[in-house]
C-alpha positions as CSV (number, residue, x, y, z in Angstrom):
1,M,104.0,177.0,139.5
2,P,107.5,178.0,140.8
3,G,110.1,178.4,138.1
4,G,107.5,178.9,135.5
5,A,106.9,175.2,135.0
6,E,103.7,174.2,133.2
7,P,101.0,172.8,135.4
8,F,100.5,169.0,135.3
9,V,97.0,168.2,134.0
10,K,95.6,164.7,134.3
11,Y,93.2,163.7,131.6
12,K,90.6,161.0,131.7
13,M,90.1,159.2,128.3
14,R,87.1,157.2,127.3
15,V,87.0,154.7,124.4
16,W,83.7,154.3,122.5
17,K,82.9,151.3,120.3
18,I,81.6,152.6,117.1
19,D,79.8,150.4,114.5
20,I,80.1,151.6,111.0
21,H,78.1,150.1,108.2
22,C,80.1,148.9,105.2
23,V,78.5,149.1,101.9
24,V,79.6,147.5,98.6
25,F,77.7,148.5,95.5
26,A,76.8,145.7,93.1
27,S,78.8,147.4,90.4
28,R,82.0,146.9,92.4
29,L,81.2,143.5,93.9
30,D,83.3,141.7,91.4
31,H,86.3,143.9,92.2
32,V,86.2,143.2,95.9
33,A,87.3,139.8,97.3
34,D,84.3,137.6,97.3
35,D,85.9,134.7,99.1
36,I,86.3,136.4,102.5
37,E,85.3,133.9,105.3
38,D,83.0,134.8,108.1
39,G,84.9,136.1,111.1
40,T,88.0,137.0,109.0
41,Q,89.8,140.1,110.2
42,V,90.1,142.5,107.2
43,A,91.3,146.0,106.4
44,V,89.0,148.0,104.2
45,K,89.5,151.1,102.1
46,G,86.8,153.3,100.8
47,D,84.8,156.6,101.2
48,L,82.9,157.7,104.3
49,S,79.3,158.7,103.9
50,Y,77.3,160.5,106.5
51,Y,73.6,160.4,106.6
52,E,72.6,163.5,108.6
53,S,69.0,162.6,108.9
54,E,69.8,159.3,110.7
55,G,73.0,160.4,112.2
56,Q,74.7,157.4,110.7
57,V,78.1,157.0,109.1
58,S,78.7,154.4,106.4
59,L,81.8,153.3,104.5
60,I,81.5,152.8,100.8
61,V,84.0,149.9,100.4
62,R,86.3,149.9,97.4
63,Q,88.9,147.4,98.6
64,V,89.1,144.6,101.1
65,V,92.3,143.0,102.3
66,P,92.2,139.9,104.7
67,V,94.5,140.4,107.7
68,G,93.5,137.3,109.8
69,D,92.1,133.8,109.5
70,G,88.4,133.2,109.2
71,T,86.4,130.9,111.4
72,Y,86.5,128.1,108.8
73,Q,90.2,127.8,109.2
74,Q,89.5,126.6,112.7
75,V,87.0,124.0,111.4
76,Y,89.6,122.8,108.9
77,E,92.2,122.4,111.5
78,Q,89.8,120.5,113.8
79,N,88.8,118.2,111.0
80,R,92.5,117.5,110.1
81,Q,93.4,116.9,113.7
82,A,90.5,114.4,114.1
83,L,91.6,112.5,110.9
84,E,95.2,112.5,112.1
85,Q,94.3,111.2,115.5
86,D,92.4,108.3,113.9
87,G,95.4,107.4,111.7
88,L,93.8,108.3,108.4
89,L,96.7,110.5,107.3
90,E,99.4,107.8,107.9
91,E,101.4,106.8,104.8
92,E,101.3,103.2,106.0
93,T,97.5,103.0,105.5
94,K,97.7,104.0,101.8
95,Q,97.1,101.3,99.2
96,S,99.2,100.9,96.1
97,L,97.5,101.5,92.7
98,P,97.3,98.5,90.4
99,E,99.9,98.4,87.8
100,F,97.5,97.4,85.0
101,P,94.0,98.6,85.9
102,T,91.2,97.6,83.5
103,R,88.3,99.7,84.9
104,I,88.4,103.1,86.4
105,G,85.5,104.6,88.4
106,I,85.1,108.4,88.5
107,A,82.9,110.2,91.0
108,T,82.2,113.7,89.7
109,S,79.5,115.8,88.0
110,A,78.6,114.0,84.8
111,D,78.3,117.3,82.8
112,S,81.4,118.9,84.2
113,D,84.7,119.8,82.5
114,A,86.4,117.8,85.2
115,R,84.7,114.6,83.9
116,E,85.7,115.4,80.3
117,D,89.2,116.2,81.3
118,A,89.7,113.1,83.4
119,V,88.2,110.8,80.8
120,T,90.2,112.3,78.0
121,S,93.5,112.2,80.0
122,I,92.9,108.5,80.7
123,H,92.0,107.5,77.1
124,D,94.8,109.6,75.7
125,R,97.2,107.2,77.5
126,H,95.1,104.0,77.2
127,S,92.1,104.1,74.9
128,D,91.0,100.5,75.7
129,L,90.4,101.1,79.4
130,D,86.8,100.9,80.6
131,I,85.6,104.0,82.5
132,V,82.4,104.3,84.6
133,V,81.3,107.7,85.8
134,H,79.0,108.0,88.8
135,D,77.3,111.4,88.6
136,T,77.4,113.4,91.8
137,T,76.9,116.9,93.1
138,V,80.3,118.4,94.0
139,Q,79.3,121.6,95.8
140,G,76.3,122.8,97.8
141,D,74.2,121.4,100.6
142,D,73.7,118.0,98.9
143,A,77.3,117.5,97.8
144,L,78.5,115.6,100.9
145,M,75.9,112.8,100.8
146,S,76.0,112.7,97.0
147,L,79.8,112.3,97.0
148,M,79.7,109.7,99.7
149,N,77.1,107.7,97.9
150,A,79.0,107.9,94.6
151,V,82.3,106.7,96.2
152,S,80.5,103.9,98.0
153,A,78.6,102.8,94.8
154,L,81.8,102.6,92.8
155,D,83.5,100.7,95.6
156,D,80.7,98.2,95.5
157,D,81.4,97.4,91.9
158,P,83.9,94.5,92.0
159,E,85.2,95.3,88.5
160,V,86.4,98.8,89.5
161,D,90.1,98.7,90.1
162,V,90.6,102.4,91.0
163,I,88.2,105.1,92.3
164,V,88.8,108.7,91.3
165,C,87.1,111.6,93.1
166,T,87.5,114.8,91.1
167,R,86.1,118.2,90.4
168,G,87.5,121.4,88.7
169,G,88.7,124.5,90.4
170,G,86.7,127.0,92.2
171,A,86.6,129.3,95.2
172,D,87.9,127.8,98.5
173,K,84.4,127.7,99.9
174,H,83.2,125.6,97.0
175,L,85.8,123.0,97.8
176,R,84.9,122.7,101.5
177,V,82.9,119.5,101.0
178,F,86.2,117.8,100.3
179,N,87.4,118.7,103.8
180,E,84.4,117.0,105.5
181,T,85.5,114.1,107.7
182,P,82.6,111.8,106.7
183,L,83.6,111.9,103.1
184,C,87.3,111.5,104.1
185,R,86.4,108.4,106.1
186,V,84.4,106.9,103.2
187,V,87.4,107.4,100.9
188,H,89.8,105.9,103.4
189,R,87.7,102.8,103.8
190,T,87.3,101.9,100.1
191,T,88.5,98.5,99.1
192,A,89.7,99.8,95.7
193,P,92.5,102.4,95.9
194,A,91.2,105.9,95.8
195,V,92.7,108.9,94.0
196,S,91.8,112.6,94.5
197,A,92.0,115.2,91.8
198,I,90.5,118.3,93.2
199,G,90.7,121.8,91.8
200,H,93.9,123.4,90.5
201,E,97.5,122.7,91.5
202,N,97.5,125.2,94.4
203,D,94.2,123.8,95.8
204,H,94.6,121.5,98.8
205,T,91.9,119.6,100.6
206,L,91.8,117.0,103.3
207,I,90.6,114.3,100.9
208,D,94.0,114.8,99.2
209,E,95.7,113.6,102.4
210,V,93.4,110.7,103.0
211,A,93.4,109.4,99.4
212,D,95.9,106.7,98.4
213,Q,97.2,109.0,95.7
214,R,96.7,112.6,94.7
215,V,97.0,114.1,91.3
216,M,97.0,117.9,90.9
217,T,94.1,118.4,88.5
218,P,91.5,116.4,86.6
219,T,93.7,116.7,83.4
220,E,96.4,114.7,85.2
221,V,94.2,111.8,86.2
222,G,95.6,109.9,83.3
223,Q,98.9,109.5,85.2
224,I,97.4,106.7,87.2
225,V,97.2,104.4,84.2
226,P,100.1,103.2,82.0
227,R,100.5,104.3,78.4
228,K,99.3,101.7,76.0
229,D,102.1,102.5,73.6
230,D,104.6,101.9,76.3
231,L,102.9,98.6,77.2
232,Q,103.0,97.5,73.6
233,N,106.7,98.4,73.3
234,D,107.4,96.5,76.5
235,L,105.3,93.5,75.2
236,E,107.3,93.5,71.9
237,E,110.6,93.6,73.8
238,L,109.5,90.9,76.2
239,S,108.2,88.8,73.2
240,T,111.6,89.2,71.5
241,E,113.5,88.3,74.7
242,F,111.1,85.4,75.2
243,D,111.7,84.1,71.7
244,Q,115.5,84.5,72.1
245,A,115.4,82.8,75.5
246,Y,113.2,80.0,74.1
247,A,115.6,79.5,71.2
248,R,118.6,79.4,73.6
249,T,116.8,77.1,76.0
250,V,115.7,74.7,73.2
251,R,119.1,74.8,71.6
252,D,120.8,74.1,75.0
253,R,118.2,71.4,75.7
254,L,118.7,69.8,72.3
255,D,122.5,69.9,72.8
256,G,122.1,68.3,76.2
257,L,119.7,65.7,74.8
258,Q,122.1,65.0,71.9
259,D,124.9,64.5,74.3
260,Q,122.8,62.2,76.5
261,L,121.6,60.4,73.3
262,D,125.2,59.9,72.1
263,S,126.3,58.8,75.5
264,A,123.3,56.4,75.8
265,Y,124.0,55.2,72.3
266,D,127.6,54.5,73.1
267,R,126.6,52.7,76.3
268,H,124.0,50.7,74.4
269,V,126.2,49.7,71.6
270,T,129.0,48.8,74.0
271,D,126.6,46.7,76.0
272,E,125.1,45.1,72.9
273,L,128.6,44.3,71.5
274,A,129.7,42.9,74.9
275,D,126.5,40.8,75.0
276,L,127.0,39.6,71.4
277,S,130.6,38.8,72.0
278,S,129.7,36.8,75.1
279,R,127.0,34.9,73.2
280,L,129.4,34.3,70.3
281,D,132.1,33.0,72.7
282,H,129.5,30.8,74.3
283,A,128.2,29.5,70.9
284,Y,131.8,28.9,69.8
285,E,132.5,26.9,72.9
286,T,129.3,25.0,72.4
287,L,130.2,24.3,68.8
288,E,133.7,23.1,69.8
289,Q,132.1,20.8,72.4
290,Q,129.7,19.6,69.8
291,K,132.5,19.0,67.3
292,A,134.5,17.1,69.9
293,H,131.4,15.1,70.8
294,E,130.8,14.3,67.1
295,Q,134.4,13.3,66.7
296,E,134.2,11.0,69.7
297,K,131.0,9.6,68.2
298,A,132.7,9.1,64.8
299,D,135.7,7.5,66.4
300,A,133.4,5.2,68.4
301,V,131.5,4.2,65.3
302,E,134.7,3.6,63.3
303,S,136.1,1.5,66.2
304,Y,132.8,-0.4,66.3
305,Q,132.9,-1.0,62.6
306,H,136.5,-2.1,62.7
307,T,135.8,-4.5,65.5
308,T,132.8,-5.8,63.6
309,R,134.8,-6.4,60.5
310,R,137.5,-8.2,62.4
311,Q,134.8,-10.3,64.1
312,R,133.2,-11.1,60.7
313,A,136.6,-12.1,59.3
314,L,137.3,-14.3,62.2
315,I,133.9,-15.9,62.0
316,A,134.6,-16.5,58.3
317,V,137.9,-18.1,59.0
318,L,136.5,-20.3,61.7
319,L,133.6,-21.3,59.5
320,A,136.0,-22.2,56.8
321,L,138.1,-24.3,59.2
322,F,134.9,-25.9,60.4
323,L,133.8,-26.8,56.9
324,L,137.3,-28.1,56.1
325,T,137.4,-30.2,59.2
326,L,133.9,-31.5,58.4
327,A,135.0,-32.4,54.9
328,L,138.0,-34.3,56.1
329,L,136.0,-36.2,58.5
330,L,133.5,-37.2,55.9
331,L,136.3,-38.3,53.6
332,N,137.8,-40.6,56.2
333,L,134.5,-42.3,56.7
């Protein structure tokens, strides 16, 4: 080329897709992440191994680092979206827990640490509460139907005030059953309020969003019930306040009744005295009238007797004159 310039060379490139087998020896399996989801994009580190006889290259894996979401994350998001569209995640749909529950139903594995932790945490706060445990599988192929049946059976018990669905921690894939929409719908439809207590504090499942209340772990299930000691203290305080209020009420009532009694007594005595005075005046007037009548009667009797005496005296005089006249006549004869 003129000027000594280097000739321009056009290269054609081809890209080949190469499949490399990744091998993890059993001795290192525990040191490699075992919760990688199918379809997750990962970066791997290890040693290349070439099998000359087969013309095959393999990678002896020593470390695996996820660099993308797995296919299950898409399933999770689809489930959540379906529940959200149906209104199951709305706060307005959640029920309030009873203030004083008497019977708690727990759906969990009967021989699990979760059951023991949940029961212990409840009885530590209130030893008298009745607890019924419905045994259920919490992971594996049978877990979904088993959990749904357990929750439904507890909800059918009219004496169960709160339903708790719980299990201990584990790998994310072991908690997947609690993301299943059929189980979430059963929990959402319970008549009794439902509480979720799944895994550890950092674990999060869709049943946590559907339940009426979530507690972080099985050991915190006791938070849904009041402390018996607190209730007893409150009861004693209320009893004291009641006694004081009762005493004040009775005292005020008695004072009021005493005032009413005094007022009624005063009115009654006044009325009685007025009545007696009226009767006395009437009796006095009657007596005076009777005395006047008696005096008139006595005066009349005395006048009659006086007239009678005068008449008798006059008759006597006349009789004497008659006799004297008669005597004189006889003498003249």
